[in-house]
C-alpha positions as CSV (number, residue, x, y, z in Angstrom):
1,M,-67.4,-37.9,-26.9
2,D,-66.5,-38.0,-23.3
3,R,-67.6,-34.9,-21.2
4,F,-65.2,-35.5,-18.2
5,A,-62.2,-35.5,-20.5
6,H,-60.5,-31.9,-19.3
7,Y,-60.6,-33.4,-15.7
8,D,-57.2,-35.0,-17.0
9,W,-55.6,-31.5,-18.2
10,P,-53.0,-29.9,-15.7
11,F,-54.7,-27.5,-14.4
12,F,-56.3,-29.9,-12.2
13,D,-55.0,-31.8,-9.3
14,E,-56.4,-34.4,-8.1
15,R,-58.7,-33.2,-5.4
16,H,-60.1,-31.4,-7.7
17,R,-60.6,-34.4,-9.7
18,L,-62.8,-36.4,-7.0
19,L,-64.7,-33.4,-6.0
20,A,-66.0,-33.7,-9.8
21,V,-66.8,-37.2,-9.4
22,E,-68.4,-36.4,-5.6
23,V,-70.6,-33.6,-7.1
24,E,-71.3,-35.5,-10.3
25,S,-72.5,-38.5,-8.1
26,W,-74.6,-36.2,-5.8
27,I,-76.5,-34.0,-8.3
28,K,-77.6,-37.0,-10.6
29,R,-80.3,-38.0,-7.5
30,K,-81.7,-34.8,-6.6
31,S,-85.0,-33.6,-8.3
32,I,-87.1,-31.1,-7.8
33,D,-90.3,-28.8,-9.4
34,E,-88.9,-26.3,-11.4
35,K,-92.6,-24.7,-10.8
36,D,-91.9,-23.5,-7.2
37,A,-88.4,-21.6,-7.4
38,D,-88.7,-20.1,-4.1
39,S,-89.1,-23.5,-2.0
40,S,-86.8,-25.6,-4.8
41,C,-84.1,-22.6,-4.1
42,R,-83.7,-23.4,-0.3
43,Y,-84.1,-27.1,-0.5
44,F,-81.0,-27.3,-2.8
45,V,-79.0,-24.3,-0.5
46,R,-80.2,-27.1,2.5
47,E,-78.8,-30.0,0.3
48,L,-75.9,-28.8,-0.7
49,G,-75.0,-27.0,3.2
50,A,-75.6,-30.5,4.5
51,A,-73.1,-32.2,1.8
52,G,-70.3,-29.8,2.6
53,F,-70.5,-28.3,-1.1
54,L,-71.5,-25.2,0.2
55,K,-67.2,-24.8,2.0
56,H,-66.0,-23.8,-1.3
57,C,-67.8,-20.9,-1.8
58,V,-67.3,-20.2,1.5
59,S,-63.7,-20.0,2.6
60,A,-60.8,-18.0,3.6
61,E,-58.9,-19.3,0.6
62,P,-61.4,-19.3,-1.9
63,D,-60.3,-22.1,-4.9
64,V,-61.9,-21.4,-8.1
65,R,-61.5,-24.0,-9.9
66,S,-63.4,-25.7,-7.2
67,I,-66.4,-23.8,-7.4
68,A,-65.8,-23.7,-11.7
69,L,-66.1,-27.7,-11.5
70,S,-68.9,-27.7,-9.6
71,R,-70.6,-25.5,-11.0
72,E,-70.0,-26.9,-14.7
73,I,-71.2,-30.4,-12.8
74,F,-74.3,-28.6,-11.0
75,A,-75.5,-27.0,-14.8
76,Y,-74.7,-29.6,-16.6
77,H,-78.0,-31.4,-14.7
78,H,-79.7,-28.5,-13.2
79,G,-79.5,-24.8,-13.9
80,L,-81.4,-24.2,-10.4
81,A,-79.0,-25.8,-8.3
82,D,-76.1,-24.1,-10.0
83,F,-78.1,-20.3,-9.3
84,A,-78.8,-22.0,-5.4
85,F,-74.7,-23.0,-5.1
86,V,-72.9,-19.6,-6.5
87,M,-75.4,-17.2,-4.6
88,Q,-74.0,-18.5,-0.9
89,G,-70.6,-17.5,-1.9
90,L,-71.5,-14.0,-4.3
91,G,-73.5,-12.9,-1.4
92,S,-71.1,-13.6,1.4
93,G,-67.9,-13.0,-0.3
94,P,-66.8,-9.3,1.1
95,I,-67.8,-11.0,4.6
96,M,-64.7,-13.9,3.4
97,L,-63.1,-10.8,2.3
98,A,-63.1,-8.1,4.9
99,G,-65.4,-8.9,7.6
100,T,-64.4,-8.7,11.2
101,E,-64.1,-11.4,13.1
102,A,-67.6,-11.5,14.7
103,Q,-69.5,-11.0,11.4
104,K,-67.8,-13.9,10.0
105,K,-68.7,-15.6,12.9
106,A,-72.2,-14.4,12.2
107,W,-72.7,-15.5,9.1
108,L,-70.5,-17.5,7.4
109,P,-70.6,-20.8,8.9
110,R,-74.4,-20.4,9.0
111,V,-73.9,-19.5,5.0
112,A,-71.5,-23.0,4.5
113,Q,-74.1,-25.1,6.6
114,G,-77.2,-23.9,4.5
115,E,-79.5,-22.7,7.0
116,A,-79.1,-18.9,6.4
117,I,-79.2,-17.4,2.6
118,A,-77.1,-14.5,1.1
119,A,-77.7,-12.0,-1.5
120,F,-75.5,-9.5,-3.5
121,A,-77.1,-6.8,-3.8
122,L,-75.5,-3.3,-6.0
123,S,-77.7,-3.2,-9.5
124,E,-79.9,-0.8,-9.1
125,P,-82.3,0.7,-11.6
126,D,-80.5,3.2,-12.9
127,A,-77.3,1.6,-11.9
128,G,-76.5,-1.9,-13.1
129,S,-72.9,-2.2,-14.9
130,D,-72.0,1.2,-14.1
131,V,-71.3,1.2,-10.4
132,A,-70.6,4.8,-9.9
133,A,-73.5,5.9,-11.2
134,L,-75.2,4.2,-7.6
135,Q,-77.8,6.5,-5.5
136,T,-78.5,4.2,-2.3
137,A,-77.4,6.1,0.7
138,A,-76.1,5.5,3.8
139,V,-75.7,7.7,6.4
140,R,-73.6,7.1,10.5
141,D,-76.8,6.6,12.6
142,G,-74.3,6.5,16.5
143,S,-72.6,3.3,16.4
144,G,-74.0,1.8,13.0
145,W,-75.6,3.0,9.7
146,K,-78.8,3.4,8.0
147,L,-78.5,2.6,4.6
148,N,-81.8,4.2,1.7
149,G,-82.5,3.4,-1.3
150,T,-83.5,1.0,-4.1
151,K,-81.7,-2.5,-5.2
152,T,-83.1,-4.9,-8.1
153,W,-82.3,-7.5,-10.3
154,I,-81.2,-8.9,-6.5
155,S,-81.0,-12.5,-6.8
156,N,-82.4,-15.0,-3.8
157,G,-84.3,-11.1,-3.3
158,G,-87.6,-12.3,-0.8
159,I,-85.9,-15.3,0.2
160,A,-82.2,-13.8,2.0
161,D,-81.7,-13.9,5.0
162,F,-79.3,-11.4,4.3
163,Y,-78.3,-8.7,1.3
164,V,-74.7,-7.2,0.9
165,T,-75.9,-4.0,-0.1
166,F,-73.2,-1.5,-1.7
167,A,-74.3,2.3,-1.1
168,R,-72.6,5.4,-1.3
169,A,-71.7,7.3,1.3
170,E,-68.9,9.2,3.2
171,G,-65.8,8.5,1.3
172,G,-67.1,6.6,-1.7
173,I,-68.8,3.4,-1.8
174,S,-69.2,1.5,1.1
175,A,-70.3,-2.3,1.7
176,F,-72.9,-3.3,4.3
177,I,-74.5,-6.5,5.9
178,V,-78.8,-6.0,5.9
179,D,-80.1,-8.1,7.5
180,A,-83.7,-9.4,5.6
181,G,-85.9,-8.1,8.2
182,E,-84.2,-4.4,7.3
183,V,-85.8,-4.3,3.7
184,D,-88.9,-4.8,1.7
185,A,-88.3,-7.2,-1.1
186,S,-91.4,-7.9,-1.5
187,E,-91.4,-7.1,-4.9
188,R,-90.5,-10.4,-6.9
189,I,-88.8,-10.5,-10.8
190,D,-90.2,-12.7,-13.3
191,I,-87.5,-14.0,-15.8
192,I,-87.3,-17.0,-18.2
193,A,-85.4,-18.9,-16.1
194,P,-87.4,-19.9,-12.8
195,H,-84.9,-18.2,-9.9
196,P,-85.6,-16.2,-6.9
197,M,-85.1,-12.5,-7.9
198,A,-86.2,-9.6,-6.7
199,T,-86.7,-5.3,-5.9
200,V,-85.0,-4.7,-3.4
201,K,-86.3,-1.3,-0.7
202,Y,-84.4,0.4,2.2
203,R,-85.7,2.8,4.5
204,N,-84.0,3.6,7.1
205,S,-82.8,0.0,6.9
206,R,-79.7,-0.9,10.3
207,A,-77.1,-2.6,8.6
208,E,-73.4,-2.6,9.6
209,L,-70.2,-1.3,7.4
210,I,-67.3,-4.4,5.6
211,G,-64.5,-3.2,6.1
212,E,-63.5,0.4,5.2
213,A,-65.6,3.0,4.9
214,G,-65.4,4.3,1.0
215,Q,-63.7,0.7,0.1
216,G,-66.7,-0.9,-1.1
217,F,-66.4,-0.5,-5.0
218,K,-62.7,-2.1,-4.5
219,L,-64.3,-5.2,-1.9
220,A,-67.1,-5.5,-4.8
221,M,-64.9,-6.3,-7.5
222,R,-62.5,-8.3,-5.4
223,T,-65.9,-10.6,-5.5
224,L,-66.1,-10.5,-9.0
225,D,-62.7,-11.3,-9.8
226,I,-63.3,-14.8,-7.7
227,F,-66.8,-15.5,-8.9
228,R,-66.6,-14.1,-12.4
229,T,-64.2,-17.2,-13.7
230,T,-67.1,-19.7,-12.2
231,V,-69.4,-18.0,-14.5
232,A,-67.3,-19.5,-17.7
233,G,-68.3,-23.1,-15.8
234,A,-71.5,-22.5,-15.6
235,A,-71.6,-21.8,-19.4
236,L,-69.8,-24.9,-20.0
237,G,-72.2,-26.7,-17.8
238,F,-75.1,-25.0,-19.9
239,A,-73.3,-26.6,-23.3
240,R,-71.8,-29.5,-22.8
241,R,-75.6,-30.1,-21.3
242,A,-76.7,-29.0,-25.3
243,L,-74.0,-30.7,-27.1
244,A,-75.5,-34.2,-25.4
245,E,-78.4,-33.6,-25.9
246,A,-77.5,-32.3,-29.6
247,L,-75.2,-35.0,-31.0
248,A,-77.8,-37.8,-29.1
249,R,-81.1,-35.7,-31.8
250,A,-78.8,-35.9,-34.5
251,K,-77.8,-40.0,-34.6
252,D,-82.0,-40.6,-34.0
253,R,-83.4,-38.4,-36.2
254,P,-84.3,-39.7,-39.5
255,M,-83.6,-37.5,-42.3
256,F,-84.0,-37.2,-46.4
257,G,-83.8,-41.6,-46.0
258,R,-80.6,-41.4,-44.1
259,K,-79.7,-40.3,-40.2
260,L,-79.0,-35.9,-39.9
261,A,-75.8,-36.3,-38.6
262,D,-74.8,-37.7,-41.7
263,L,-76.0,-34.5,-43.0
264,Q,-72.2,-32.7,-43.5
265,M,-74.3,-29.3,-42.5
266,T,-75.2,-31.1,-39.1
267,Q,-71.7,-32.1,-39.2
268,A,-70.7,-29.3,-39.5
269,K,-72.2,-27.3,-37.3
270,L,-71.5,-29.9,-34.0
271,A,-67.9,-29.3,-35.2
272,D,-68.9,-25.7,-34.1
273,M,-69.9,-26.5,-30.7
274,A,-67.6,-28.8,-29.2
275,T,-64.5,-26.7,-30.4
276,G,-66.2,-23.8,-29.2
277,I,-66.6,-25.7,-25.8
278,E,-63.2,-27.0,-25.7
279,A,-61.6,-23.4,-26.0
280,A,-63.9,-21.8,-23.7
281,A,-62.7,-24.5,-21.4
282,L,-59.0,-23.7,-21.9
283,L,-60.0,-19.6,-21.0
284,A,-62.4,-20.7,-18.0
285,Y,-59.9,-23.3,-16.5
286,R,-56.9,-21.2,-17.2
287,S,-58.1,-18.9,-15.0
288,G,-59.0,-20.1,-11.9
289,W,-55.4,-21.6,-12.3
290,L,-53.5,-18.8,-12.9
291,R,-55.8,-17.1,-9.7
292,D,-55.2,-20.7,-7.7
293,A,-52.2,-22.2,-8.3
294,K,-49.9,-18.6,-9.3
295,R,-51.6,-16.6,-6.6
296,Q,-51.8,-13.6,-10.0
297,E,-55.0,-11.0,-10.6
298,V,-56.9,-12.6,-12.6
299,T,-59.1,-9.4,-14.0
300,K,-58.3,-9.7,-17.1
301,E,-58.6,-13.3,-17.7
302,A,-61.7,-13.9,-15.6
303,A,-63.2,-11.8,-17.9
304,M,-62.0,-13.2,-21.2
305,A,-62.8,-16.5,-20.1
306,K,-66.7,-14.9,-18.8
307,M,-67.6,-13.2,-22.0
308,Y,-66.1,-16.2,-24.4
309,A,-67.9,-18.7,-22.1
310,T,-71.1,-17.1,-21.9
311,E,-71.3,-16.5,-25.6
312,T,-70.3,-20.1,-26.8
313,A,-72.7,-21.4,-25.0
314,Q,-75.6,-19.3,-26.2
315,S,-74.3,-20.0,-29.2
316,V,-73.9,-23.8,-29.2
317,V,-77.7,-24.0,-26.8
318,D,-79.2,-22.0,-30.1
319,A,-77.9,-24.6,-32.8
320,A,-79.0,-27.3,-29.7
321,V,-82.9,-25.9,-30.7
322,Q,-81.8,-25.7,-34.1
323,I,-80.8,-29.7,-34.6
324,F,-84.0,-30.1,-32.7
325,G,-86.6,-28.0,-34.6
326,G,-89.6,-27.5,-33.3
327,L,-89.2,-29.8,-30.5
328,G,-86.4,-27.5,-29.0
329,V,-88.6,-24.9,-27.8
330,K,-91.1,-27.1,-26.3
331,S,-92.2,-25.9,-23.0
332,G,-90.1,-29.0,-21.0
333,H,-87.7,-29.7,-23.3
334,P,-84.2,-30.2,-22.2
335,V,-83.1,-27.7,-24.8
336,E,-85.1,-25.2,-24.5
337,R,-85.0,-24.9,-20.1
338,L,-81.5,-24.4,-21.4
339,Y,-82.4,-22.0,-23.6
340,R,-83.8,-19.9,-20.4
341,E,-81.4,-20.5,-18.7
342,V,-77.6,-19.7,-20.5
343,R,-79.6,-16.3,-22.1
344,A,-79.1,-14.4,-18.2
345,L,-75.1,-15.1,-18.2
346,R,-74.2,-12.8,-20.8
347,I,-75.6,-10.4,-18.8
348,Y,-75.0,-11.4,-14.8
349,E,-71.5,-10.1,-12.9
350,G,-71.2,-7.4,-15.7
351,A,-72.2,-8.0,-19.1
352,T,-70.5,-9.0,-22.8
353,E,-69.3,-5.4,-23.4
354,V,-68.7,-4.3,-20.1
355,Q,-65.8,-7.5,-20.1
356,K,-64.4,-6.3,-23.8
357,V,-63.8,-2.8,-21.6
358,I,-62.3,-4.4,-18.6
359,I,-60.0,-6.6,-21.2
360,A,-59.1,-3.5,-22.9
361,R,-58.6,-0.8,-20.0
362,E,-55.8,-3.7,-18.8
363,L,-54.0,-4.2,-22.1
364,L,-54.3,-0.4,-22.2
365,K,-51.7,-0.4,-18.9
């Protein structure tokens, strides 16, 4: 099966195909120690910046298809590379969309060059999917602002150089830039995939307002509308790798005097896996194409892509583990790693249940 066949779909231009070849060639040469997520993430950020790939995430006119294609390839080879890549975009997205020229000049070139690590601080202990429940508060302090509160489940927490933080202020939720020296991110969170993560505490932390006060919720949603489609790209990468591993195992594994691939039950499982991946890819890249080429709002399409691709990837990886049997749950095995990495995709940037609510609301408008 040619996993690159979809590059010829009409959703893509020649520049996308050239980018895919470049990304594939680059990531295949990279190898890291997964046990030290902090240093490995820093390494990937530096290398991605030096290679020029981060410019796709930090652009005044982000091309969703370029980001999603890159994520698919990074995720196929190494989940932490995908994580390091996209967090630079998600963490700096609000600055890119609504920051002052001074804010953009101060942060975006450093992010794009891999010299500064970004974080997107939205979730709180009692406010994840329900953004309206945010309790972190911002008050004016002279010409600036001060923040008090706690954020949690913050990707890049503990290694970020700055945190784009959403807090309740006059007029509603607002977005702020907070330098890492202004927060306490020492409470780290260990999760099943080795990604840097922390609870971040703000205690009279100095902050710069991004955009207008009270417009933070809209800014967060605009940022997520860009990057939600790309989550589907990452899911495709994990799923395609799982299918490739499962196909190789099924062809080689002896079973009842034949090969596992000769059994109709295995063939049916492989067929379901491949069909789900192709359907997810169509949803994902249609969403990117509608936003990039047609300049349409894609709130519904991005939610559909994110929901379907992440749910499909979870089932594809699970099927791959089943095909491998006991070897599939051996620590360090490729499908065991995929099983740990894929699970979070159904939660972050809006859990599957939230995507269903978004889709329904859009349909009922």
